[in-house]
N, C-alpha and C positions, 0 to 999 in steps of 0.2 A: 340376761345379756346385759355386758354394762353398756353406758353410751361412753361413742367412741371419743375417742380425746386424739388431738396433733402432739402431745407432749411427752419429750422422753429427752437424753440428754444433760445439756446443761443448761437450767436456767439460772438466771441472776435475779437476787435480792436486793433491787438498786435502793442507793443509800437517797438522803433527800437533802441538794445541797443549801445551805441558808449564806446569804450575806453578812456581811459583821453586824448588822445592825440587828439582826434577828431573824427577816424575811423570805422567803423562797424565795431560790436563784434560781430561777427558769431556766436564764442561757446557760449555766454550769450541768443543770440538769439535762438539757438537750446533747451540751457535749459529752457528757455519760451515756447517753442512751446511739448517738450513733460509735462511740466507740468500744463500746460492749458488742453494739451486732459489726462493726467490721473484724470485732474479735474471733468474729463465729459461730457466737453462744446459740444455745438453740431456741430459748424463751424466756423473756421477762416476768420478773415477778415487783410489781409496782405496789406500795401500803405496807410491806409485810414489818419483822420486829425491827429490821437493818436501815427501817425509814424512818424508823424516828416516830413511829405511825402513832403511839401512844401522846405524846405532844401535839398533835396535831390536829386542827381544827373540823370540825365537819367540812365548812368550808375551802379549807385549803384542799383536803381531803380531793372533794369534787373538781379541785383545779387543777389538781396533780396528777388525774387520772384521763383528764381533757387533754392535758397536757403530752402523755407518753400517745396517747391512743393514736394524735396527731402526729408527732416526731415519729410514732415507728410504720405509720401507717401502714398495717400487716403486712411487712417484712416477717416479721416473728411472732411468734403468740404472744398473748400479753395476761396474765393472772393478775388477779386483783385481791389482796391479802384483805380478809374483810371476818371481824371473828372480836370474840369479848366475853367477858362473862354475865351476861344478860342475855339468854335466849331470847325474853321477847325484844330485846334494842339490836340484837342482829339480824333476826326478823323483819322487824320493819324499817331496817337499813337495807340488807334486800328489795324487800316493797316497792323503796324508793331511786333505787340506780337502775341507770341504764346500761345494760348487758351488752349492748353495740358494741362489737370490736372487745368481746373481753372472753376469752378460751375459757375457763375455771377460773374460782375462787380457792384461797389459800384459806381455810378458818381453823384458828388454833387453838387448842382444848382452853375450856375456861380457866382466868389465873384467879389467884387469890382465895377464892369462894371454896378448892382443894372436894370438888365432890367427888363423891364414891363411881363405881364403877356404870351403877343404873341411870345416875344422871347423867353421867357424860355419855352414853349410851342413847338418852335422852333426848339430852341438845341436840346432836348432832341427824338425830332424828328429825327432828322440827324444821331443822336448816335445810334436811336434802326435803323435806315436805313443799318449803319455802325455795329454794334454792331453780331459778331456769336454764342455769346453768352447771356443770360438771365441779364435786366438791374434791378437794386436799384437804385429805384432814393433817393438823399438824402436831404432833406430838413434841413436845420439849420441858418436863416438869424442872427441869434446872432452875426454869423461870416460872414457868404454872403452880409449882408445886403440886400437881396431879398427872400421873402417869396415865395416858390411855394402855392397857394393857392389847397385851396380843391377842386374847382372847376377845374383847370387846373391838378392838379394831377389826377383828374377823368375820364378828358378826354382823359389825357396819359394812363390808365391804361387800361380803352373801345376800344384804337383806335388801340393799338401796340400790338400784341401778347408776344414779349418779352420784356416788361416792367412789369416785376412779384412781385414788390413789392417796398416800399417806405421805407425808415427810416426817421422816422419822429420827428425831434428835433427841432418843434417848439417851443413847453410849451402852445403853444394854445391848449389848452384840446374841446373845441368849436370843432376846423378845424379835431380835431382828431377824435373826433365822427361823424362829417359831411363826411368822406371820408369811416370810417369802416361803417355805416349806406348805405351809395348808392352805395359803392365798387362791382366792379364782386365778383361772389364767390372764386373763386380761385385767386385772388389781395391778396396780403399779405402784411402788414404794421405789422413794427418793431419798438420799444422803440427806440428812441434816446438819452434817457434820464435815463440814470439806478435809479434814484430816481422816476420816472413816471411810471416806469417798471408793478410796480403792478397793479395802476388805470388803465394802459392802455391797459394791459392781461387779465385785471376783465374786459372790456366790446369789445373785441375778437378779439385784435393784437393777430401778431404769435409769438412773440418772443422782443428780443432785441440784438442790435447789440453795447457791453458793453465795460466801461473802465473798470470798477470793476472788473471784471472776469479775469484782470490780473495777480490780485494777489489775489481774492478769489474765485475762478474757481468752487470748486465743494460745497459752499455754495451757491450761487449766479446763480447756474444752478440748483441746485436742487428746489428752491424757486420758478424757471422758465417751470421745469416739475410739481411741483404742482401744479402750477396755468392751465398748460397746462389740468392737469389730475381736472381740476375745484376746487380742494380743499384750498379753501381760505383761511381757519382760521388758515391752516399752515403754509399755503405760508406768511401769513400775520407777522406770528412769525420773519418769516426770514429777510422778509421785514425789520421791524421794528429792529432787531438787528444790519441790515448793514447799515442802513439810515445814520448813525452820520459818516460811516467809507468814504460813497459816499459825502456828505457832504462835510467831510477836503480835499478828492482828490481834489476836484473843489475848492478849497477855496484861492488856489494862482495859478489857470490858467491849463491847459490842453495838455500836458503829465506831467507838473511839479508834482505834487501830485502823481498820479500815478507810476512814476519813483522811487520817494521818498519810496513810499510804497515799490516797488519791491527790493528797496536795504536793506530796515529795513527785508525782508523775506530770506534777499541770492543771490536772482535770478541775478540780475545784477550792474554793479555799476549807481551811480546815475548821469548820465552825458548827457544834453541837448545842440543844437544846438543854437546859437544865431539863432534870440534873443529870443528864450525863454530861459529862468534863471531858477537853481533851486530853489524848495518851499522855501517858510523860514523858518527860526527855527520853531516855533510855530507852525507852519502847523505840520511839521518833528517828531516833539514830539508827538504831539495831533496824528497823526497818528501810533505812536511806542505806545504809550499807548493803544490805541482803537484794535488794531492787535495783541497786548498780551492780551487785555481783550475776544478777538472772537479764541482766543487758548484755553482758559481756559475753 
């Protein structure tokens, strides 16, 4: 039997705001957290891909988690991004982490190494043995260069009670349907692609871990809530209204697009850490127009 988790609906993969001189802007991070909570999102994911976690030091990651935990104060569940391409290093991080106030970890499939399915299975097997909290697998082959297959996902779901969900961002609808069709009843599938949330939830996904919900939390979480209630026609209207924004957010890389959008909203400054750079001007102006249209 799976470990029970309170996760469902709209999770937000929050960005990390930076000052002009490159340090973390905790004031803007606090503002963003309040904004998405007021937008009725269901849970927060810190230190995911969208947070530029790969550019953050260990001390910065600890400071962010401490700040996020204190700011949200248990109002919504908190998921911590914790993955890497060294199994031993991930396990070492788990052993050093204070999991008080953390609902689960989101662990991305190993990147760059390109392990086969046996390697992927054993990577997550060892993480499951070390983790004191539930684990959400994260499959994003466009970034990792390795795909966690439906078969391997299902083996992990069946064999480990603390592997409770997957964030699926392969874009392979057949693969996701195979997981949804054969998964244990209490294993959850979250969309890892904002644009595919509507179809995936129509097929049985439990929600989404979203980028667009940083900037449009109320609208996107309303769509997800309608989908959970199987009110597909109403949800469809919101899906098609938000789709052009979602497409622009990823037109020049993530989190470049979402940080541009959040600057347009007045929530934070449009600063990124190299090797990420700001979205180009055509994307910025397109987002300005689209976000203004949604406000009207």
